[in-house]
VOGU-212267 format. One record per residue: x, y, z of N, C-alpha, C in turn; residue in one letter; residue number from 1. Coordinates in pm, 1 decimal, decimal comma, padded with zeros to 6 digits. Example, Ala and Ser with C-alpha at 12.3 -4.5 7.8 and 13.67 -1.06 7.14 Angstrom:
BEGIN
- n.east/n.north/n.up/ca.east/ca.north/ca.up/c.east/c.north/c.up/residu/num
- 01319,0/-00569,0/00780,0/01230,0/-00450,0/00780,0/01320,0/-00330,0/00780,0/A/1;
- 01285,0/-00225,0/00708,0/01367,0/-00106,0/00714,0/01290,0/00003,0/00787,0/S/2;
END
This chain:
BEGIN
- n.east/n.north/n.up/ca.east/ca.north/ca.up/c.east/c.north/c.up/residu/num
- 05251,2/-02056,2/-05797,3/05143,5/-02011,0/-05709,9/05023,5/-02104,3/-05726,8/M/1;
- 04966,5/-02146,8/-05616,2/04852,6/-02237,9/-05626,8/04724,6/-02161,3/-05657,4/K/2;
- 04631,7/-02228,6/-05726,4/04502,3/-02170,2/-05758,2/04397,2/-02228,7/-05665,4/T/3;
- 04317,1/-02139,5/-05607,4/04205,5/-02181,2/-05523,5/04077,2/-02151,6/-05600,9/V/4;
- 03998,1/-02256,7/-05623,4/03874,6/-02245,5/-05701,8/03756,3/-02236,0/-05606,4/K/5;
- 03683,6/-02125,6/-05612,0/03569,7/-02105,2/-05522,6/03447,0/-02058,4/-05600,6/V/6;
- 03334,5/-02059,7/-05530,6/03209,3/-02009,2/-05586,3/03151,6/-01905,7/-05490,9/V/7;
- 03075,1/-01812,4/-05545,4/03010,8/-01710,0/-05464,6/02868,3/-01687,8/-05512,9/A/8;
- 02778,4/-01665,9/-05416,4/02637,7/-01642,3/-05447,6/02604,0/-01495,4/-05428,1/A/9;
- 02553,2/-01433,3/-05532,3/02498,9/-01298,6/-05519,5/02348,4/-01317,9/-05502,1/V/10;
- 02307,9/-01325,1/-05374,9/02167,8/-01354,3/-05341,6/02086,9/-01227,0/-05359,2/I/11;
- 01985,7/-01237,9/-05442,2/01907,5/-01121,5/-05480,8/01765,6/-01132,5/-05427,0/R/12;
- 01715,4/-01020,3/-05377,5/01576,6/-01011,1/-05332,1/01523,2/-00878,0/-05382,0/D/13;
- 01454,2/-00882,5/-05494,2/01407,8/-00757,7/-05555,4/01525,4/-00672,4/-05597,4/G/14;
- 01535,7/-00550,8/-05540,8/01644,9/-00460,1/-05578,7/01758,4/-00463,0/-05476,0/D/15;
- 01763,5/-00568,9/-05394,7/01867,9/-00578,0/-05292,3/01952,9/-00703,6/-05313,2/R/16;
- 02080,4/-00694,0/-05272,9/02166,8/-00812,1/-05272,2/02224,0/-00829,9/-05131,7/I/17;
- 02258,8/-00954,5/-05099,0/02302,7/-00990,9/-04965,0/02454,6/-01003,0/-04960,4/F/18;
- 02515,9/-00939,4/-04861,0/02661,6/-00944,2/-04843,9/02693,9/-00979,4/-04699,6/A/19;
- 02808,5/-01044,2/-04679,3/02850,7/-01082,3/-04544,9/02991,8/-01031,2/-04517,0/T/20;
- 03020,3/-01008,2/-04388,3/03154,0/-00967,3/-04345,4/03224,3/-01089,1/-04286,4/A/21;
- 03345,6/-01112,6/-04329,3/03422,7/-01228,5/-04281,5/03443,8/-01220,9/-04130,8/R/22;
- 03426,2/-01334,7/-04066,1/03441,1/-01339,2/-03921,6/03574,2/-01394,9/-03876,3/G/23;
- 03667,3/-01417,4/-03968,6/03793,0/-01484,2/-03933,3/03901,1/-01450,9/-04035,0/Y/24;
- 04024,3/-01477,5/-03997,9/04134,5/-01476,7/-04093,5/04189,5/-01338,8/-04126,4/G/25;
- 04275,6/-01341,2/-04225,5/04348,8/-01221,5/-04266,5/04255,0/-01107,8/-04310,0/E/26;
- 04142,6/-01142,8/-04367,5/04051,6/-01041,0/-04420,7/03927,8/-01023,4/-04332,9/F/27;
- 03940,7/-01054,7/-04203,9/03829,6/-01040,0/-04108,8/03769,7/-00899,3/-04121,8/K/28;
- 03638,4/-00892,8/-04117,9/03560,2/-00768,3/-04123,2/03548,5/-00708,3/-04262,7/S/29;
- 03616,7/-00765,0/-04363,4/03593,7/-00718,2/-04499,8/03474,9/-00794,5/-04557,7/Q/30;
- 03410,7/-00733,2/-04655,8/03283,7/-00784,7/-04707,6/03301,7/-00869,8/-04831,6/W/31;
- 03211,8/-00967,8/-04844,2/03217,5/-01061,7/-04956,2/03077,8/-01117,0/-04981,5/E/32;
- 03068,3/-01196,2/-05088,0/02945,4/-01269,4/-05115,3/02961,6/-01409,8/-05058,9/F/33;
- 02854,2/-01467,5/-05002,4/02865,0/-01600,6/-04942,3/02905,5/-01706,0/-05044,5/P/34;
- 02977,5/-01806,5/-04997,2/03022,6/-01914,2/-05085,1/03142,3/-01983,5/-05025,1/G/35;
- 03219,2/-02050,8/-05107,9/03336,2/-02120,5/-05057,5/03396,7/-02212,3/-05162,7/G/36;
- 03482,5/-02301,2/-05115,0/03557,9/-02389,3/-05204,7/03470,0/-02497,9/-05266,0/K/37;
- 03504,5/-02533,4/-05389,3/03439,6/-02644,8/-05457,8/03510,7/-02772,2/-05414,6/I/38;
- 03434,9/-02870,4/-05367,1/03494,8/-02996,5/-05324,6/03497,6/-03096,0/-05440,2/E/39;
- 03584,3/-03195,2/-05425,4/03601,4/-03300,2/-05525,6/03466,6/-03357,2/-05568,9/E/40;
- 03443,1/-03361,4/-05700,6/03321,8/-03423,2/-05752,2/03198,9/-03333,2/-05756,1/G/41;
- 03211,4/-03209,4/-05706,3/03097,4/-03117,0/-05707,2/03100,1/-03027,7/-05831,2/E/42;
- 02981,8/-02991,7/-05879,5/02973,2/-02884,7/-05978,1/02979,0/-02752,5/-05899,6/T/43;
- 03011,1/-02642,0/-05965,7/03008,2/-02513,2/-05895,4/02872,2/-02486,0/-05829,5/P/44;
- 02765,0/-02520,9/-05900,8/02630,9/-02496,9/-05847,0/02604,8/-02580,2/-05721,9/Q/45;
- 02646,3/-02706,9/-05723,3/02629,0/-02792,4/-05605,2/02709,3/-02737,7/-05487,0/Q/46;
- 02830,4/-02692,4/-05514,2/02914,7/-02635,4/-05408,9/02848,6/-02513,3/-05346,9/A/47;
- 02788,6/-02431,6/-05431,4/02724,1/-02309,2/-05383,3/02604,6/-02340,1/-05294,5/L/48;
- 02522,3/-02434,8/-05336,7/02406,5/-02474,8/-05255,8/02454,2/-02526,4/-05119,7/V/49;
- 02558,0/-02610,9/-05120,0/02610,2/-02668,0/-04995,4/02670,1/-02560,1/-04905,5/R/50;
- 02752,0/-02473,6/-04961,6/02817,8/-02369,4/-04882,5/02716,9/-02273,7/-04818,4/E/51;
- 02616,3/-02231,5/-04894,4/02517,2/-02139,0/-04839,8/02435,1/-02207,7/-04730,2/V/52;
- 02405,9/-02336,7/-04748,5/02336,2/-02413,4/-04645,6/02421,4/-02418,2/-04517,7/K/53;
- 02552,5/-02444,8/-04532,8/02642,5/-02453,2/-04417,5/02662,1/-02318,3/-04348,9/E/54;
- 02680,7/-02212,0/-04426,9/02714,2/-02080,8/-04371,3/02592,9/-02002,7/-04322,8/E/55;
- 02478,5/-02023,6/-04388,8/02363,2/-01936,7/-04362,3/02234,5/-02012,9/-04330,8/L/56;
- 02240,6/-02146,1/-04328,5/02123,7/-02229,8/-04299,0/02006,4/-02195,6/-04391,6/D/57;
- 02039,6/-02174,4/-04519,0/01940,5/-02129,5/-04616,7/01955,0/-02211,6/-04745,2/T/58;
- 01839,6/-02247,4/-04802,4/01838,3/-02316,2/-04932,7/01826,0/-02210,9/-05041,9/E/59;
- 01913,8/-02221,3/-05142,6/01906,8/-02125,6/-05253,6/01884,7/-02197,2/-05386,1/I/60;
- 01833,6/-02120,2/-05481,0/01829,1/-02162,5/-05620,5/01940,1/-02085,7/-05690,5/A/61;
- 02029,3/-02157,2/-05759,2/02141,5/-02094,0/-05829,4/02096,9/-02055,9/-05970,0/V/62;
- 02121,0/-01930,4/-06003,1/02083,0/-01879,9/-06134,9/02201,6/-01872,4/-06229,1/G/63;
- 02201,8/-01771,1/-06312,8/02304,4/-01755,6/-06416,7/02440,1/-01717,0/-06358,3/D/64;
- 02545,5/-01756,8/-06429,1/02681,2/-01713,6/-06396,7/02692,2/-01565,2/-06430,3/L/65;
- 02736,5/-01484,6/-06333,4/02757,6/-01341,7/-06358,2/02893,9/-01322,3/-06422,2/I/66;
- 02996,3/-01385,0/-06360,5/03132,5/-01370,2/-06410,3/03223,1/-01467,9/-06335,1/D/67;
- 03338,4/-01496,3/-06392,0/03443,1/-01568,2/-06320,7/03554,8/-01469,0/-06295,1/T/68;
- 03580,0/-01443,5/-06167,4/03682,0/-01347,2/-06127,0/03814,3/-01421,4/-06110,5/I/69;
- 03919,2/-01369,5/-06173,5/04054,3/-01422,7/-06156,4/04132,9/-01314,5/-06083,7/E/70;
- 04185,6/-01348,7/-05964,0/04251,9/-01246,7/-05882,3/04374,4/-01305,2/-05812,7/Y/71;
- 04485,9/-01233,4/-05819,5/04608,6/-01277,4/-05753,5/04622,3/-01213,3/-05616,4/D/72;
- 04606,5/-01295,7/-05513,4/04640,6/-01254,5/-05377,7/04789,7/-01282,4/-05360,1/Y/73;
- 04853,0/-01230,0/-05252,5/04997,6/-01250,7/-05236,4/05040,7/-01398,2/-05233,4/P/74;
- 04957,4/-01486,4/-05175,9/05000,7/-01625,1/-05157,5/04927,4/-01727,1/-05244,6/T/75;
- 04826,6/-01682,6/-05319,7/04753,9/-01776,0/-05405,9/04677,9/-01700,5/-05513,3/F/76;
- 04636,0/-01774,1/-05617,1/04551,1/-01718,6/-05722,7/04408,5/-01765,2/-05696,2/H/77;
- 04316,1/-01671,9/-05694,5/04174,8/-01703,9/-05671,8/04100,4/-01706,4/-05805,1/L/78;
- 04027,1/-01815,4/-05827,8/03937,1/-01824,6/-05942,1/03796,5/-01843,1/-05883,4/S/79;
- 03710,8/-01742,2/-05900,6/03581,7/-01740,0/-05832,6/03466,1/-01727,4/-05932,0/M/80;
- 03384,7/-01834,0/-05939,1/03263,1/-01830,3/-06020,7/03152,9/-01764,6/-05939,1/D/81;
- 03097,5/-01656,0/-05990,2/02995,6/-01579,7/-05918,0/02860,4/-01595,0/-05987,7/C/82;
- 02762,2/-01642,2/-05913,0/02629,4/-01670,2/-05967,5/02522,8/-01585,8/-05899,8/Y/83;
- 02420,6/-01549,9/-05977,2/02299,3/-01496,6/-05917,2/02232,7/-01609,5/-05839,9/W/84;
- 02167,6/-01577,8/-05730,6/02096,5/-01678,8/-05652,7/01975,3/-01615,5/-05586,1/A/85;
- 01878,5/-01701,2/-05552,5/01765,2/-01650,6/-05474,5/01730,7/-01750,4/-05365,6/E/86;
- 01670,0/-01698,8/-05260,0/01636,6/-01781,3/-05144,6/01513,3/-01865,4/-05174,5/I/87;
- 01522,8/-01994,8/-05144,7/01406,3/-02083,6/-05152,7/01342,7/-02095,3/-05015,3/L/88;
- 01424,4/-02135,7/-04915,5/01375,7/-02144,2/-04777,7/01489,4/-02108,2/-04683,7/T/89;
- 01454,3/-02062,6/-04564,9/01555,2/-02032,5/-04463,6/01558,1/-01885,8/-04428,2/G/90;
- 01632,0/-01856,8/-04322,7/01631,0/-01722,6/-04262,8/01763,8/-01649,0/-04270,1/E/91;
- 01863,4/-01699,8/-04343,0/01995,7/-01638,4/-04350,6/02056,5/-01620,8/-04210,5/L/92;
- 02078,8/-01732,3/-04142,8/02140,8/-01734,6/-04010,1/02292,2/-01728,2/-04028,4/V/93;
- 02358,2/-01633,2/-03962,0/02503,2/-01618,7/-03976,5/02576,4/-01719,9/-03888,8/L/94;
- 02635,1/-01821,6/-03952,2/02709,2/-01923,4/-03877,8/02858,9/-01897,5/-03879,2/K/95;
- 02909,0/-01827,7/-03979,9/03053,2/-01800,3/-03989,9/03084,1/-01651,5/-04002,6/E/96;
- 02998,1/-01577,0/-04066,5/03022,7/-01434,2/-04088,2/02997,7/-01357,1/-03958,7/A/97;
- 03063,7/-01241,1/-03945,2/03043,0/-01160,8/-03824,6/02930,9/-01059,3/-03842,3/E/98;
- 02893,4/-01032,2/-03965,9/02784,8/-00937,6/-03992,8/02733,0/-00962,6/-04133,8/A/99;
- 02613,2/-00909,4/-04159,6/02556,0/-00921,5/-04293,6/02460,9/-00805,5/-04315,1/A/100;
- 02439,9/-00770,9/-04440,6/02339,6/-00667,8/-04469,8/02291,9/-00681,2/-04613,2/K/101;
- 02173,3/-00628,6/-04633,5/02118,1/-00618,7/-04767,9/02160,7/-00483,7/-04823,6/W/102;
- 02215,7/-00485,7/-04944,3/02262,4/-00363,8/-05009,5/02180,9/-00336,3/-05135,0/L/103;
- 02159,8/-00208,8/-05163,2/02093,4/-00168,5/-05286,9/02199,9/-00113,0/-05381,6/T/104;
- 02157,8/-00082,9/-05502,1/02248,5/-00024,8/-05600,9/02321,6/00097,0/-05542,5/K/105;
- 02249,7/00176,3/-05462,9/02306,4/00299,2/-05406,8/02397,4/00275,4/-05286,5/D/106;
- 02386,5/00159,2/-05221,4/02468,1/00135,2/-05101,6/02577,1/00030,8/-05124,4/T/107;
- 02596,0/-00012,8/-05248,8/02699,3/-00113,1/-05279,1/02838,6/-00069,0/-05234,6/L/108;
- 02865,0/00061,3/-05237,4/02998,1/00111,2/-05201,9/03012,1/00144,7/-05053,8/D/109;
- 02911,8/00110,8/-04973,4/02912,7/00149,9/-04831,6/02989,2/00052,3/-04743,0/S/110;
- 03037,6/-00059,1/-04799,8/03113,6/-00156,9/-04722,2/03252,5/-00174,7/-04784,4/V/111;
- 03346,3/-00227,0/-04706,2/03482,1/-00252,1/-04756,8/03487,0/-00393,3/-04812,9/Q/112;
- 03479,3/-00404,0/-04944,2/03478,8/-00534,2/-05012,0/03617,7/-00595,9/-05011,3/W/113;
- 03623,1/-00728,2/-05011,9/03749,2/-00799,6/-05034,2/03800,1/-00761,8/-05173,4/L/114;
- 03933,2/-00760,8/-05192,4/03988,1/-00718,0/-05321,9/03927,6/-00789,3/-05443,0/P/115;
- 03910,9/-00919,9/-05435,5/03858,4/-00992,9/-05551,5/03711,9/-00957,9/-05578,2/A/116;
- 03635,2/-00931,1/-05471,9/03492,6/-00904,5/-05488,5/03465,5/-00767,5/-05550,2/D/117;
- 03557,3/-00673,2/-05527,6/03538,5/-00537,6/-05581,0/03517,0/-00540,5/-05732,1/I/118;
- 03588,2/-00629,3/-05800,4/03581,1/-00632,8/-05946,2/03441,9/-00675,1/-05995,1/T/119;
- 03365,5/-00736,4/-05908,2/03231,4/-00783,0/-05945,2/03124,0/-00675,3/-05925,6/L/120;
- 03153,2/-00577,5/-05839,3/03051,5/-00480,8/-05797,8/02994,7/-00402,2/-05915,9/I/121;
- 03081,2/-00360,4/-06006,6/03032,2/-00280,5/-06120,5/02937,9/-00362,0/-06208,0/E/122;
- 02969,5/-00490,5/-06229,0/02880,1/-00576,9/-06308,5/02744,0/-00594,0/-06239,7/K/123;
- 02748,6/-00608,0/-06107,7/02623,0/-00622,9/-06032,3/02541,0/-00494,6/-06040,8/I/124;
- 02609,3/-00381,8/-06022,7/02540,6/-00252,6/-06027,6/02468,4/-00235,8/-06162,2/R/125;
- 02534,0/-00276,6/-06270,7/02473,7/-00262,0/-06403,7/02351,1/-00352,6/-06421,2/Q/126;
- 02344,1/-00460,8/-06341,7/02234,0/-00555,2/-06355,3/02119,0/-00527,4/-06259,5/S/127;
- 02139,2/-00436,2/-06166,6/02036,3/-00409,0/-06065,6/01937,0/-00303,4/-06114,4/M/128;
END
């Protein structure tokens, strides 16, 4: 089984975090944290800055690593480095996602998370 290495940004604004709903593919309409694949020669942090710029037209500052999620999907193994992040500049324009919302500790369970992202929610809740 091949491993896909990705990064995800948990963008925080006070007591809220930003989540997006996938606009394409097998998991369309399920919720995730913005991010994507690490390209050759990039650090995880560089990949995250680039992906958020591409997907949301927003500059972020990457903070601490929250966790690395290891998850087996039917056709591949996902290894996802999840970082705290905050907005430096930009308006969070949705270029790929079909929807987005700010969630609080109390509304984290109000969306259908992708299977791999669910494992991160409890850690985020404890930090909020």
